[in-house]
NUNUDREN-8424 format. One line per 4 residues: number of its first residue (from 1); for each residue x, y, z of C-alpha. Coordinates in steps of 0.001 Angstrom, whole numbers, plus 524288, in hexadecimal, padded with zeros to 5 digits. Layout:
# residues N
NUM	X:Y:Z ~ ...
This chain:
# residues 757
1	80006:7FFD2:80024 ~ 804F4:80DCE:7FC91 ~ 808EB:81743:80759 ~ 7FF62:82254:80AEC
5	80540:82F7A:807B3 ~ 8112D:83217:81006 ~ 80DE2:827D7:819FB ~ 81BBE:821F3:8198B
9	81F5C:82EF3:82010 ~ 8152E:82CF1:82A8A ~ 80D63:837A1:82409 ~ 800DA:83830:81C55
13	7F9F5:842BC:814DD ~ 7EF49:847CA:81D86 ~ 7E7AA:853F9:81FAD ~ 7F06D:85F30:82379
17	7EFF7:86489:830F6 ~ 7EABB:87149:82C0F ~ 7E259:87190:81FBE ~ 7E391:88034:81E34
21	7D49F:88139:81FC1 ~ 7CD08:88C09:82569 ~ 7CB8B:88DC4:833E9 ~ 7C1B3:895F3:83B1A
25	7C6AB:89705:84900 ~ 7C067:8A372:84E5B ~ 7B442:8AB41:84D83 ~ 7B1F2:8B335:840E9
29	7BD11:8AB17:83A89 ~ 7C886:8B3E5:83DDB ~ 7CD7A:8BD7F:8484E ~ 7C975:8C8DE:83F12
33	7BB70:8C31B:840B6 ~ 7B86F:8C453:83225 ~ 7AEA5:8B867:8319A ~ 7B687:8B464:8254D
37	7BCD6:8A7F9:820E9 ~ 7C57A:8AC9E:8153D ~ 7CB30:89F07:8130D ~ 7BF1A:8984A:80E01
41	7C205:89240:800BB ~ 7B6AF:88828:7FFCF ~ 7AA31:8903F:8007F ~ 7A8D8:89AA7:7F661
45	79D27:8A213:7F073 ~ 79E96:898BE:7E4A4 ~ 79B68:88C09:7EC6F ~ 79221:89095:7F72A
49	7849F:88F6C:7F2C9 ~ 77784:888A7:7F436 ~ 77BF8:87C70:7EC11 ~ 78966:87B71:7F1D6
53	78933:87FD7:80012 ~ 78145:87C14:80B70 ~ 78076:87600:818A1 ~ 7896C:86A23:81A34
57	7864C:8662F:827CD ~ 782C5:86AB5:8359E ~ 78AC5:86860:84233 ~ 781C0:867D4:84E80
61	78616:86DC1:85B46 ~ 7801D:86FD3:868CA ~ 77CE2:87E50:86806 ~ 77B98:88AFB:8609B
65	787FE:88F7D:85921 ~ 78B17:89D85:85A38 ~ 79A6B:89C66:85982 ~ 7A086:89C02:84BF3
69	7A55A:88DC5:848B3 ~ 7B464:88D01:847B0 ~ 7BB9F:88467:83E2C ~ 7C8A3:87D2E:83E77
73	7CD22:874E2:832CB ~ 7D435:867BD:83413 ~ 7D3BB:866B0:84281 ~ 7D8C4:859B7:847B3
77	7CE70:853DE:85128 ~ 7CFD0:84610:85667 ~ 7D96E:842B8:84BA2 ~ 7D206:847A2:83F72
81	7D2C6:854B0:838D9 ~ 7C5F0:85C8B:837FF ~ 7C158:869CA:83376 ~ 7BAFB:86E2C:83FD1
85	7B023:877F5:842F7 ~ 7AE2A:87C56:850C3 ~ 7A0B7:87FA4:855A5 ~ 79D64:885E3:86313
89	78F91:88676:86823 ~ 78730:88D91:871CD ~ 78665:88142:87973 ~ 794E5:882DC:87BFD
93	79917:877B9:873BA ~ 7A4C2:877EA:869F6 ~ 7A4A0:86E64:85EF8 ~ 7AF90:86A4C:85551
97	7A97B:864F9:848C4 ~ 7AF8D:85FE0:83CA6 ~ 7ACBB:86B30:833EA ~ 7A9FD:862E5:827A5
101	7A0F8:8583F:82C63 ~ 7943E:85711:8335A ~ 79986:84EC3:83EBC ~ 79987:84E39:84CF3
105	7A2CA:85859:853B6 ~ 7B0BC:85527:85451 ~ 7B026:859BD:86277 ~ 7A70F:86218:86AD6
109	7A7FE:8683E:8785E ~ 79E3B:86F7C:880F3 ~ 7A327:87A48:8891A ~ 79809:87AED:89341
113	789A1:87E92:89471 ~ 785EF:88A87:88C69 ~ 77FAA:8972B:89278 ~ 770A7:89751:8906C
117	76D34:8A49E:8897F ~ 762ED:8A61C:89400 ~ 76DF3:8A88E:89DAB ~ 76F06:8B5F6:897B8
121	76087:8B924:89841 ~ 75B1E:8C3D6:8A05B ~ 74CDA:8C68E:8A32F ~ 7461B:8CB82:896A7
125	752DC:8CAA9:88EEF ~ 756E5:8BCA4:88B70 ~ 7637F:8BB41:88479 ~ 75EF0:8B834:876C6
129	76B84:8BA26:86EC6 ~ 7704F:8AC31:87084 ~ 766EC:8A12A:874D1 ~ 7669F:89779:87B43
133	7747F:8965F:87FCC ~ 78253:89CCB:87FC8 ~ 78E3E:893D6:87EDE ~ 79888:895D5:87515
137	79457:8A28E:86DEC ~ 7A1C7:8A88F:869BF ~ 7A93F:8A1C9:85EDC ~ 7B548:899F1:863E6
141	7C2F4:89BAF:85ED6 ~ 7CCDD:89180:85B00 ~ 7DB92:89254:85CBE ~ 7E0C3:889C9:851F7
145	7EED2:889AC:857AB ~ 7EA56:88253:86398 ~ 7DDF7:87C89:85E11 ~ 7D5B0:88309:868B0
149	7C7D2:88802:867AD ~ 7C434:892E8:871C7 ~ 7B5E7:8941A:87473 ~ 7ADD3:89ABA:87F57
153	7A1D4:893FB:88525 ~ 7974B:89A31:88CFA ~ 792EE:89180:89851 ~ 78B30:89248:8A4F4
157	79427:89105:8B0BF ~ 78F83:88E62:8BE7C ~ 791FB:8979E:8C968 ~ 78B8F:8932F:8D5A1
161	77D10:89089:8D2B3 ~ 77DB8:89971:8C5FB ~ 78191:8967B:8B7EA ~ 787E4:8A1C7:8B136
165	78D84:8A39F:8A3C6 ~ 79BAD:8A14B:8A172 ~ 7A4AE:8A1F8:89581 ~ 7B091:89956:8948C
169	7BB51:898EE:88ABE ~ 7BEA4:88B55:885B8 ~ 7CA56:886D5:87D15 ~ 7C7CF:87AAD:87614
173	7D098:87186:86E87 ~ 7CB4B:8719B:86076 ~ 7CD97:8634A:85EC5 ~ 7C604:85E17:86A76
177	7BF46:8699D:871FC ~ 7C7CA:86773:87E14 ~ 7CAD4:873D1:8860C ~ 7D867:87952:8854C
181	7E0C1:88496:88B01 ~ 7DA2B:884E2:89833 ~ 7CC6C:886A4:89337 ~ 7C1B4:888E4:896E4
185	7C271:89591:89E57 ~ 7B6C1:89DC7:8A2D9 ~ 7B77E:8AAFD:89D69 ~ 7B809:8B59E:8A700
189	7BE58:8C2EA:8A8BB ~ 7BD36:8D0F7:8ADDA ~ 7C15B:8DEE5:8AAD7 ~ 7C322:8EAF1:8B322
193	7B7D0:8F3F3:8B1D1 ~ 7ABA8:8FA4D:8B751 ~ 7A271:8F709:8AC7F ~ 7960C:8EE43:8ACEA
197	7970B:8E322:8B667 ~ 7A387:8E7DF:8BC62 ~ 7A640:8E453:8CAB9 ~ 7B084:8EBCE:8D209
201	7B683:8F10D:8C545 ~ 7B700:8E3F2:8BE6B ~ 7AE24:8DF2D:8B30B ~ 7AD25:8D081:8B285
205	7A953:8C84B:8A6FA ~ 79B7F:8C2A8:8A911 ~ 798BA:8B71F:8A08C ~ 78A20:8B858:8A397
209	789CA:8C5B8:89C1B ~ 791BE:8C215:8904F ~ 791E5:8B87B:884A2 ~ 79DC3:8B456:87CE4
213	79921:8B86C:86FBB ~ 7A574:8BBF8:8679C ~ 7ADE2:8B16F:861A8 ~ 7BAAD:8AE85:86896
217	7C6DE:8B3C9:86391 ~ 7D564:8AE58:86452 ~ 7E1C8:8B5A4:8625E ~ 7EE26:8B8A5:8692A
221	7ECF2:8ABBE:870CC ~ 7E08E:8B174:87755 ~ 7D24C:8AD34:87676 ~ 7C95A:8B8E6:87680
225	7BB65:8B7E3:87B5B ~ 7B19F:8C31F:87A21 ~ 7A40F:8C492:88109 ~ 797D9:8CCAC:87F04
229	78B75:8CDEA:8861B ~ 77DE6:8C754:88536 ~ 7724C:8D047:8835C ~ 77B47:8DBDD:886DD
233	7771A:8DA17:89544 ~ 77E39:8E31A:89E16 ~ 787E0:8E0B5:8A460 ~ 7906A:8DBDF:8993F
237	79D27:8DF3E:8929E ~ 7A5C1:8DA84:88737 ~ 7B049:8D14C:88B0D ~ 7BC55:8CBB4:88431
241	7C559:8C18F:88A73 ~ 7D241:8BC86:885FC ~ 7D6C4:8AE5C:88A0F ~ 7E371:8A7CB:88724
245	7E183:89DF6:87C6C ~ 7EB5F:894F1:8824B ~ 7E64F:895A7:89006 ~ 7D815:89A10:890A3
249	7D8CD:89B17:89F90 ~ 7E188:8A7B5:89D0D ~ 7D8A7:8B345:89A8B ~ 7E116:8BD8F:89437
253	7D8EE:8C9BF:892D6 ~ 7CB4F:8CED8:89504 ~ 7C45A:8DA80:88E36 ~ 7B80E:8E16E:89114
257	7B455:8EDB4:888D3 ~ 7AB92:8F3CD:8933D ~ 7B1EE:8F197:8A0A2 ~ 7AC6E:8FEDD:8A582
261	79FDC:8FDEB:89E23 ~ 79657:8F4CE:89844 ~ 7949F:8ECA5:88C38 ~ 79E35:8EB13:88103
265	79AE4:8DCF2:87E21 ~ 7A280:8D521:873FC ~ 79941:8CCA7:86B71 ~ 79C75:8D009:85DD2
269	7921A:8C6D8:85854 ~ 79B93:8BBF1:85B86 ~ 7A70E:8C1B2:85452 ~ 7B3EA:8BEC4:85B69
273	7BDAB:8C954:85EA8 ~ 7C578:8CD68:8531D ~ 7D483:8CCAC:85413 ~ 7DE12:8D406:84B28
277	7EBC5:8CF72:846F7 ~ 7F1A5:8D5B6:85352 ~ 7E8C1:8CDEC:85C45 ~ 7E03E:8D9C9:85FE8
281	7D22B:8D6C4:86327 ~ 7C637:8DDF3:85DD3 ~ 7B964:8DD06:864BA ~ 7AD1A:8E5BA:86374
285	7A4EF:8E7FB:86F6C ~ 7961E:8EA9F:8706B ~ 78CBA:8F2EF:87789 ~ 7908A:8F9DE:8846D
289	79870:9053F:8894B ~ 7A2C3:90C04:88148 ~ 7AB92:9169F:8867F ~ 7B86B:91440:87F44
293	7BF5B:91391:88C22 ~ 7BBA8:90693:89342 ~ 7AEE9:90353:88C2A ~ 7AEAD:8FE39:87DFE
297	7A1BD:8F945:879E8 ~ 79D75:8F91A:86B99 ~ 7ABEE:8FA8E:86801 ~ 7B635:8F3E4:85FFA
301	7C164:8F029:86912 ~ 7CF72:8EC01:865BA ~ 7D572:8E479:8708F ~ 7E30D:8E046:87484
305	7E466:8D1AA:8717D ~ 7EB11:8CE32:87E25 ~ 7E510:8D72B:88890 ~ 7D87A:8DAA7:88191
309	7DB02:8E8D4:88525 ~ 7D3B7:8F287:87C51 ~ 7DCCA:8F864:8720B ~ 7D362:8FF6A:86913
313	7C49B:90170:86719 ~ 7BA15:906FC:85E96 ~ 7AC48:90AEB:862B4 ~ 7A277:910E1:858C9
317	79E6B:91ECB:85A97 ~ 7908D:91A4E:85D95 ~ 794E5:9109A:867D5 ~ 78B5D:91593:871EB
321	77FEA:91449:868B1 ~ 7844F:906BB:8653F ~ 78390:902DD:87322 ~ 77672:90913:875B3
325	76FD7:902A2:8698F ~ 77671:8F53C:86B84 ~ 77D80:8F6A8:85EE6 ~ 78993:8EEC0:862DA
329	795AC:8F239:85AC3 ~ 79AEB:8E48E:85F95 ~ 790D8:8DD18:85793 ~ 79AEF:8D979:84C9E
333	7A81D:8D9AB:853FD ~ 7B459:8DD49:84C9D ~ 7B8C4:8D834:83F41 ~ 7C6F2:8DAA0:83B0B
337	7C905:8DCB5:82C55 ~ 7D4D2:8D45B:8291A ~ 7E0A9:8DA30:821E8 ~ 7DC3E:8E80D:8274C
341	7DC44:8EEDF:834D1 ~ 7CD43:8F0C0:8342C ~ 7C336:8EB7D:83D62 ~ 7B441:8EAA7:83AF8
345	7A994:8EB6C:8447A ~ 79B59:8EE67:84539 ~ 78F2E:8EBBC:84D3C ~ 78057:8EC89:84EE5
349	77F37:8F9E6:84990 ~ 783BE:8F575:83C42 ~ 78FD1:8FE5C:83C11 ~ 79C7B:8F87F:83686
353	7A95A:8FE4E:83C0F ~ 7B6C6:8FCBF:8350E ~ 7C19E:8FF24:83F48 ~ 7D008:8FFFE:83F0E
357	7D54C:8F554:847B4 ~ 7E12D:8FD31:84B2D ~ 7D913:9091E:84F52 ~ 7CB33:905B3:852C2
361	7C739:91446:8554C ~ 7C149:9147D:862F1 ~ 7B515:91CDE:8636A ~ 7B1F6:92A31:85D2D
365	7A573:931B6:85A19 ~ 7A5DF:92F70:84AE6 ~ 7AC7D:92233:84949 ~ 7B663:9291C:8403C
369	7C197:920B6:844D6 ~ 7BB48:914F5:83E90 ~ 7C007:911AC:83108 ~ 7B1DD:90E45:82CAA
373	7A47B:90CBA:83289 ~ 7980D:909DA:82ACF ~ 78AC9:903AF:82BF4 ~ 789E4:8F789:82384
377	77DE3:8F182:82985 ~ 771C0:8F70A:8300A ~ 77396:8EF27:83C82 ~ 77B8D:8E454:841E5
381	78980:8E135:83E8B ~ 78AE8:8D4C3:84612 ~ 793D9:8CCCC:83CF1 ~ 79C35:8CE5E:83186
385	7A567:8C6ED:82825 ~ 7B190:8CCD8:82227 ~ 7B849:8C7B7:815C0 ~ 7C5B6:8CE27:816D8
389	7CEC8:8CF0C:80B8E ~ 7DD9B:8CE9B:80C07 ~ 7DEB3:8DC19:806A8 ~ 7D6B2:8E221:811E8
393	7CA1F:8E2E7:80AFF ~ 7BE06:8DB9D:81079 ~ 7AFDC:8D930:80F8E ~ 7A76B:8D9CB:81B80
397	79A97:8D2A5:81BEF ~ 78F90:8D792:8255D ~ 7818F:8D58F:82805 ~ 778B8:8DE4C:82F79
401	76AAE:8DCE5:83439 ~ 760D5:8DD42:828CB ~ 76C47:8DE68:81F57 ~ 771BE:8D667:81483
405	77F73:8D095:816C2 ~ 78980:8DA89:81150 ~ 7975D:8DB4B:80D4D ~ 79FB8:8E77E:80F2E
409	7ACFC:8E91B:807F3 ~ 7B89C:8EDD3:80F88 ~ 7C330:8F3D5:80779 ~ 7CF14:8F49E:81070
413	7CAC5:9009F:8190C ~ 7BBF7:901ED:8181F ~ 7AF2F:8FACE:8150C ~ 7A692:8FDF2:80957
417	79A32:90239:8111B ~ 790F4:8FC75:806D4 ~ 7909B:8EDA4:805E0 ~ 797E2:8E703:7FA4D
421	78D24:8DD59:7FA54 ~ 7822A:8D89D:80290 ~ 778D7:8CCDA:80394 ~ 76B8C:8CD90:7FCC8
425	76442:8C99A:8093A ~ 76426:8D098:815D5 ~ 763C1:8CA10:8237D ~ 75DC1:8CFA1:82FEB
429	76628:8C94D:83998 ~ 7744E:8CE35:83AA3 ~ 77A15:8C393:8434F ~ 77F76:8BB97:8383A
433	78BBE:8B2A8:837C3 ~ 79514:8B68A:82D02 ~ 7A10E:8B10F:825F7 ~ 7A908:8B3C9:819F3
437	7AFC8:8A849:8139B ~ 7B903:8AAC8:807E1 ~ 7C5AA:8A710:8019F ~ 7CE37:8B235:80652
441	7CC91:8BE52:7FDCF ~ 7C75B:8B6F9:7F212 ~ 7BBAD:8BCF3:7EB86 ~ 7B088:8B390:7E949
445	7B360:8AAA4:7F4E8 ~ 7ACB1:8B1C2:80024 ~ 7A00D:8AD48:8063A ~ 798F0:8B4C7:810E4
449	791F6:8AB4F:81A2C ~ 7871F:8B19C:822A2 ~ 77E02:8AAB3:82BF7 ~ 771ED:8B27E:82D28
453	76637:8B140:836C6 ~ 7590F:8AEC3:82FF2 ~ 7511D:8B64C:8399B ~ 75107:8BF01:84622
457	75036:8BDB4:851BD ~ 759C2:8B23D:853D2 ~ 759D9:8A6CA:854FA ~ 757D0:8A55F:84655
461	75B88:89C32:83B37 ~ 76744:8A0BD:832F3 ~ 76C3B:89FF9:82581 ~ 77A76:89E2E:820AF
465	77D44:8A662:81436 ~ 788D2:8A66E:80B23 ~ 78B30:8B2AB:80320 ~ 79527:8B5BA:7F82F
469	79E21:8BEC0:7FFDA ~ 7A11B:8C6F5:7F3B8 ~ 7928D:8C8D2:7F120 ~ 788EC:8C7B6:7FBF8
473	77DA1:8C865:7F2AD ~ 781B1:8BA05:7EF1F ~ 77C61:8B0F4:7FA0F ~ 78348:8A3C3:7F6C8
477	77BCE:89B6C:7FFB8 ~ 773DC:89B61:80C62 ~ 76F9D:890B4:81583 ~ 7610D:893BA:812A6
481	7620F:88F5F:8047B ~ 760D8:88118:80887 ~ 75A47:87C2A:8150D ~ 764F4:8725A:816CE
485	76E7F:87DA8:8192E ~ 7666C:884C8:82361 ~ 76DFB:88B0E:82E93 ~ 764AF:8896B:83A1D
489	76504:893BE:844FA ~ 76DD4:8A00F:842B1 ~ 778E6:8A211:84CB7 ~ 77AFB:8B09F:84F24
493	787F6:8B6AB:84A9F ~ 78D74:8A8EB:847FA ~ 79705:8A915:83C47 ~ 79863:89D19:8333B
497	7A59A:8970B:83213 ~ 7AA2E:89489:82463 ~ 7B5AF:88B70:82299 ~ 7BAAE:88256:81819
501	7AE86:88236:81009 ~ 7A469:880D5:81AFA ~ 79BF7:88A56:8221B ~ 79945:88752:8307A
505	78D30:88E94:835C6 ~ 789BE:88F71:843D3 ~ 77B4F:88EBB:847BC ~ 771D1:89059:85277
509	76C83:882D7:84F77 ~ 77729:87B10:85656 ~ 77DCD:8781F:84972 ~ 789CC:87C82:841DF
513	7863D:87C0A:83393 ~ 790A7:878E8:828FE ~ 78E6C:87DAA:81B62 ~ 79700:87B50:80F86
517	7981C:87770:8013D ~ 78EFD:86C5B:7FD18 ~ 78C70:86449:7F1A3 ~ 77F6C:85D0A:7F52C
521	78355:8561E:80232 ~ 791D6:85672:7FEF2 ~ 79A90:861F0:8021C ~ 7A2C6:8675D:7F706
525	7B155:864D8:7F84B ~ 7B95E:871F9:7F7DD ~ 7C7EF:87383:7F639 ~ 7CEED:87E76:7FD21
529	7DD74:87B37:7FB28 ~ 7E667:8718A:7F3AB ~ 7F38A:86FD6:7FAAF ~ 7FFCA:867C4:7FA80
533	7FCCE:85C19:802D2 ~ 80A76:85CE5:80946 ~ 80C3D:86B77:80B3F ~ 7FDD0:8706A:80A3D
537	80316:87B28:801AD ~ 7F8DA:88005:7F7B1 ~ 7FC67:88373:7E9D6 ~ 7FF68:87BD3:7DD66
541	7FECD:86D42:7DD9F ~ 80790:8639F:7D6A5 ~ 804F7:856A4:7CFC0 ~ 804DA:84BB7:7D9BB
545	80485:854EC:7E554 ~ 7FD5F:85087:7F112 ~ 7F3CB:85B54:7F485 ~ 7EA41:85E23:7FF84
549	7DD4C:864D4:7FBE1 ~ 7D625:86BE7:8063F ~ 7C866:87001:8064F ~ 7BA8D:86CCE:80B0C
553	7B209:86096:8097A ~ 7BDB7:8599C:8029D ~ 7BAC9:84C46:8080E ~ 7B699:8448E:813C6
557	7B6F0:84A64:8215F ~ 7C102:84029:825D9 ~ 7CDBE:83EF7:81DFF ~ 7CDEC:833CE:8142B
561	7DA7F:82ECE:80DAC ~ 7DB59:8294B:80051 ~ 7DE16:81ABA:80008 ~ 7E8BE:81563:7F7F7
565	7E4D5:80C2B:7ED14 ~ 7EC07:7FEB9:7EAAA ~ 7F275:80594:7DF59 ~ 7F931:80F2C:7E852
569	7F065:81A9C:7E44B ~ 7E89E:82473:7EC0C ~ 7D9FE:8256D:7E92F ~ 7D3AF:82FA2:7E0EE
573	7C8CE:830D5:7EAC1 ~ 7C6DB:82F47:7F98E ~ 7BA42:8304C:80166 ~ 7B34D:8366E:7F5C9
577	7BE4E:840A6:7F403 ~ 7C4DC:842C3:7E683 ~ 7CE3C:84CF5:7E135 ~ 7D0D9:850AC:7D346
581	7DB47:858A4:7CD1C ~ 7D6A2:85DA7:7BFC1 ~ 7CD7D:85192:7C029 ~ 7D846:84865:7C35D
585	7D533:84056:7CF6E ~ 7DF48:8416A:7DA75 ~ 7E29E:837FD:7E577 ~ 7DC48:83A9E:7F2B4
589	7E631:8393F:7FD97 ~ 7DC30:83D2E:807E5 ~ 7CFB4:844E6:8088D ~ 7C858:84C5B:81361
593	7BE31:856BE:813CF ~ 7C8B3:8615A:81516 ~ 7D440:85C33:80D22 ~ 7D78B:85276:8022C
597	7E530:84D6A:7FF12 ~ 7E778:849E0:7F0DD ~ 7F23C:8489B:7E6A3 ~ 7F310:85185:7DAF9
601	7F287:84921:7CE8B ~ 7FF71:84902:7C6C6 ~ 7F65A:84BE9:7BB75 ~ 7F630:85A98:7BF2B
605	803B1:85B9E:7B9F2 ~ 80539:8670F:7B04A ~ 7F88E:86D4C:7B4DA ~ 7F825:87B0A:7B9A9
609	7EC2D:87982:7C202 ~ 7E3DF:86D88:7C60F ~ 7D5DC:86DB9:7CA28 ~ 7D3D1:86664:7D719
613	7C679:86163:7DABD ~ 7C1BB:8598A:7E689 ~ 7B602:84FF3:7E652 ~ 7AF36:84AED:7F2BC
617	7A4FE:840E6:7F072 ~ 7A27A:846DD:7E350 ~ 7A1E5:854FE:7E789 ~ 7AC27:85C85:7E0D9
621	7B39F:868A4:7E5CD ~ 7B618:874A3:7DD92 ~ 7C274:873AA:7D507 ~ 7CEA3:8789B:7DBD3
625	7D8C5:87D16:7D20C ~ 7E767:87B81:7D66C ~ 7F3B0:87EE5:7CEDD ~ 7FD70:873E9:7CBD4
629	80BD5:87500:7CCAB ~ 817AA:86BF6:7C96E ~ 819E9:869CE:7D803 ~ 8148B:86E96:7E542
633	81CE8:867D9:7EF35 ~ 8189D:86688:7FD80 ~ 81FAF:85E74:807D3 ~ 817B8:855A6:810CA
637	81903:8587E:81F56 ~ 81854:84E7B:82AA6 ~ 80BAB:85432:83072 ~ 804E4:85634:82350
641	8041D:86505:82577 ~ 80E0E:868AB:81AFF ~ 816A6:86E96:82548 ~ 821C6:869FF:82EC5
645	82934:85D9F:82E19 ~ 828A0:85807:8206B ~ 825EC:84A8C:81BC5 ~ 83420:84769:819FB
649	83B85:83ABB:81BAE ~ 8495E:83AB0:820EE ~ 853FA:83225:81A74 ~ 8502F:8268D:822EC
653	841A5:82810:81E64 ~ 83D16:82CEA:82B99 ~ 8344C:8393A:82C83 ~ 83BEA:845A8:82E77
657	83841:84D2F:83AB8 ~ 83E5E:85641:844B3 ~ 8409E:849C2:84D33 ~ 84617:84272:8415F
661	84E2C:84BED:838B4 ~ 854C0:848EB:82C6A ~ 86356:84976:82B2E ~ 86946:85563:82412
665	86D42:8512C:816AE ~ 864AD:8455D:81691 ~ 85A45:841DC:80C5D ~ 84C95:84337:81013
669	83F8F:84079:8096A ~ 83583:84B85:808C5 ~ 8276A:8485E:804C4 ~ 81EF0:8525A:7FD99
673	81530:85331:7F337 ~ 81302:85CEC:7E7F4 ~ 81F49:85880:7E06F ~ 817EF:857DD:7D365
677	81A3D:84DE4:7C8BF ~ 823BB:842D6:7CA18 ~ 82BD5:83C2B:7BF48 ~ 824A3:82FDB:7BB12
681	81A98:82D7F:7C57D ~ 80E72:83663:7C77D ~ 8031F:82D58:7CAF3 ~ 7F996:83507:7D334
685	7F583:82ED5:7DFC7 ~ 7FE89:82334:7DEB3 ~ 80A21:81F3A:7E67C ~ 817C8:821B7:7E147
689	81D7E:8148C:7DE98 ~ 82AD9:81A35:7DAA7 ~ 832DF:8263F:7DCAB ~ 82FCD:83126:7D282
693	836DB:83DDB:7D21C ~ 82F86:84AC1:7D1C7 ~ 82FBE:850B3:7C47C ~ 83279:85E8B:7C96B
697	83F79:861EA:7CF6D ~ 83FF2:86196:7DE5B ~ 848AA:868EF:7E7F9 ~ 8483D:86A10:7F6E3
701	84CB6:87251:801FE ~ 84E31:86FCC:810AC ~ 84FA2:87BC6:81964 ~ 8514B:883B7:80D88
705	85D4B:87C17:8086C ~ 85CB3:8730C:7FC1D ~ 85B0F:864AC:7FEA1 ~ 85F10:85B13:7F3CD
709	853A8:853D4:7EDEE ~ 856EE:84536:7EC84 ~ 849D4:84100:7E790 ~ 83CAB:84797:7E542
713	8313A:83F8B:7E006 ~ 82620:83657:7E3EF ~ 82694:82FA0:7F121 ~ 82602:820BA:7EE4F
717	81ADB:81A58:7F57D ~ 81346:8274E:7F687 ~ 8091C:82CD1:7EE01 ~ 80DF3:83438:7E1A4
721	80E3A:84237:7E57D ~ 81584:8406D:7F2A5 ~ 82338:84510:7F01E ~ 82F8D:84063:7F665
725	83B76:8491A:7F55F ~ 84840:84403:7FAF8 ~ 85114:84FA2:7FE95 ~ 85F05:8502E:804E7
729	85E9D:85945:81092 ~ 868C3:86441:81128 ~ 87518:85EEA:8189F ~ 875FF:869E8:822B8
733	86866:86CEC:8265F ~ 86154:86965:83314 ~ 854DB:86CB1:8399F ~ 846DA:86D3D:8350C
737	84634:87300:82741 ~ 83C3C:87580:81CBE ~ 83C2F:86CE4:810CC ~ 837F6:871FD:8034A
741	83690:86A66:7F6C0 ~ 83634:8712A:7EA29 ~ 830A6:869D4:7DDA2 ~ 8301C:8705C:7D078
745	833A9:87D37:7D6BD ~ 8287E:87CED:7E09F ~ 82BAA:87BDC:7EEC0 ~ 82497:8757C:7FA50
749	8208C:87E2D:805D0 ~ 82B07:87F7A:8104F ~ 82333:879AB:81B0C ~ 82849:86BE3:81CB8
753	8347E:868F3:82496 ~ 83F65:85ED9:8267B ~ 84804:85D5A:83280 ~ 85686:85AC3:8307C
757	86115:85726:83A42
């Protein structure tokens, strides 16, 4: 029986540790709080429509979902890789689901009994904003460097014979939900002041008067947690806490915008604090006292990242009128415009403010210090999405009460005050979720996703809508077109999460709905990248090169490997998956929903481009055109990431490593792919029975010095396309050094190393 690819080294081709897929790790997608995924290559205005897009499945949970779902690709859980969507509920449960299959959760934890909304009722004024319970309301945040999800749960704690609200910070391992870093910790704090609820010159945080509405933020090694009020029932304040991400028992800072006054809640319609490149925080407070000295309600605040000390602020000239009429400036929160020094905010009044982050402007009688101020909607700027371009231009998407959805162009220093486009229909409820998905700056790739409430007052059913982001008169699809796509109950201010060709929509119906491309009952495969299987470098491909194709719906949820035939050939199909290059069938090394490994047919030789297409159970992807080159070398690494110690055999045929270095001046064997045509043996998908030299000239360097090439060609016993290059190491070199192969004038990435003694 033939060897599997590279198993004689103790290696095998497998899914890379990182697929390069999109991640959504924080509320509103990024620290600028743009509500934009600008790395979405699968969903486009061309393929989202009533005949090609719809509900794929629903994931049931134990409570309402207000928090935005978070998404991590290729996370290893219990020995298997999964694209994972994290869901937090008002029942205080956190779920980790495979994001691509309607299966039971990978893990789930409950963080304690939720707070009944009736706890906040007072006679003749029940708390109706959120019913029937409050648990996890603010969107969690994930630290990918430690694999930790930080989340705040509202629970009832017992004090004597009473049960009172309490908020606790948890730090959960993303692979199993276990607590980490000293968690949980009950959130508490105090500031010096004589404002509402002060006792002896100290204002204590009172959980019974506050809710944790904004999403959590993470930067500077600190988890930031903001609180607002419920029903604006005095006494209340705004509160912002900073806890050490590595030891949540350590509270690092506390901020209250009205220590000598009243109000100033941070709720921001669930938007998390914005964070600029220097780590500064931007929050927007709501109704209460404003004096510009110690009280800063209805104000934009820039805070020091470590101490949370106030560094700059802005309040509108009509700040007192906003307070008296309950027109919170803090309804939107702060949105930073990437590639500029501008910040956007707005509130219930319907006024949009463009501010300079470096000089917010404080308060004056005419707002003349503000770069721009205008009135895009009649009432209610609660949410927004921003499609930022790399040149500093942008498009801002808004929706006010009884207004259409509108797009306003930003040209580097100001907004056009008339909409560039707007939806044909208007919607009366301005509490929508919003997301932009697009492929970078590329015109024609943008989709604006909006979740609208169908009626008012809430609760109400809702509708998911997809608009062409370049022309809002074009509604591409909505969930009311087919009853099978129906949303269920609308979840106020909750943004959809768009990632890797799927749209994850939170609902008040105890379900996370998953929408995506369809073809009848079968999802459409979509290709996002074609890379060298050794280095994961994108670019031209070569005849015989082993390549890894990334995308969505490419195959089965669990990885399936192609089985060798008795004739020493890999199959042209595995688990219903097939790959063609200009119509030529290619071997399937392995297939999964997120990645396929295949071998470029040698028949692409002399072509300038080749059309790659994936078929899954007869459903075909769009064609992906990829350039062809004489060679495209990449060296295999030991851990299948394309980086670090290379798949290199020492002179005694043992695997090179730091613990097993090669002797200087000795001959080693380097294994790679992308070498192009060989002389005399080019059978695609079959094992190499004899050594066959590469047709193109080959050279090598180690540590930047030339290394003599003794042999460069096929690796006998391995599939054609795996290249073996025997090189003689420089005689006076030691240490861990980069290895580069150059074939036909094209060099491999300098990411793989050898250790020499």
